[in-house]
C-alpha distance (Angstrom), angle and dihedral (degrees) to the residues before:
residue distance angle dihedral
X1 . . .
X2 3.79 . .
X3 3.83 90.7 .
X4 3.81 91.1 52.3
X5 3.80 89.9 50.8
X6 3.81 91.4 51.7
X7 3.83 92.2 47.5
X8 3.80 91.0 48.9
X9 3.80 91.7 50.1
X10 3.81 90.9 49.6
X11 3.83 91.6 48.2
X12 3.81 91.6 49.9
X13 3.81 90.4 48.1
X14 3.81 91.9 51.3
X15 3.81 91.5 47.5
X16 3.81 92.5 50.1
X17 3.82 91.0 47.1
X18 3.83 91.9 50.3
X19 3.81 92.4 47.6
X20 3.82 91.4 50.6
X21 3.80 91.8 48.5
X22 3.81 91.1 51.6
X23 3.79 92.2 47.7
X24 3.80 93.9 49.2
X25 3.81 91.6 41.8
X26 3.80 90.0 54.5
X27 3.80 91.2 51.9
X28 3.80 91.5 47.8
X29 3.80 91.3 49.4
X30 3.81 91.0 50.6
X31 3.82 90.3 49.9
X32 3.80 91.6 47.6
X33 3.81 91.8 49.3
X34 3.83 89.9 51.5
X35 3.81 89.6 53.4
X36 3.81 90.1 48.9
X37 3.81 89.4 50.0
X38 3.82 90.0 54.1
X39 3.82 88.0 53.5
X40 3.83 90.9 52.0
X41 3.81 92.2 -110.8
X42 3.78 127.6 129.3
X43 3.79 123.7 -106.5
X44 3.80 118.9 -77.0
X45 3.79 92.3 -121.6
X46 3.80 114.7 32.4
X47 3.82 117.8 -135.8
X48 3.81 115.2 -100.9
X49 3.81 94.1 -110.6
X50 3.80 94.4 58.9
X51 3.78 120.9 72.4
X52 3.79 124.0 -168.7
X53 3.78 115.1 -114.4
X54 3.80 94.7 -129.2
X55 3.77 138.2 18.3
X56 3.81 89.8 -114.8
X57 3.82 90.8 58.7
X58 3.79 90.7 48.6
X59 3.80 90.9 52.5
X60 3.79 93.5 52.6
X61 3.80 93.9 48.3
X62 3.78 103.7 38.4
X63 3.80 120.4 41.0
X64 3.81 91.2 -164.8
X65 3.81 90.0 59.7
X66 3.77 89.7 51.7
X67 3.81 92.5 50.4
X68 3.80 92.5 46.7
X69 3.81 91.4 50.9
X70 3.82 94.8 56.0
X71 3.86 96.2 88.2
X72 3.81 92.3 51.7
X73 3.82 90.4 46.5
X74 3.81 91.2 51.6
X75 3.81 91.2 48.6
X76 3.81 91.3 48.7
X77 3.81 91.2 48.4
X78 3.83 91.7 49.1
X79 3.79 89.9 49.9
X80 3.82 91.6 50.9
X81 3.80 91.7 47.7
X82 3.80 92.2 51.2
X83 3.82 92.2 56.0
C-alpha cells in the first residue's frame, strides 16, 4: 500500500509538472509570436487552417516541418546521386 501511495504521488507530480510546462510554453510562444509580428514576420507555428503555398515557405516558417522533411530530402538526394 505504501508503494502504491508513493507511485501515485510521483505520477501526480509528473502530471502537474507537465501541465505547468505546457501552460508556460504556450505563454512564451504567444509572446514570441507577438515579437515576430512586430518584426513583420509570420508566426512561428502557423494556425491549422492556413497552409503554406510551397514546401520552401513551410520550411522557413515552421522548424518542425523542416526537421520532418530531412528524411525525404536525404532520399531524394541519394536518388539523384545514383543517377
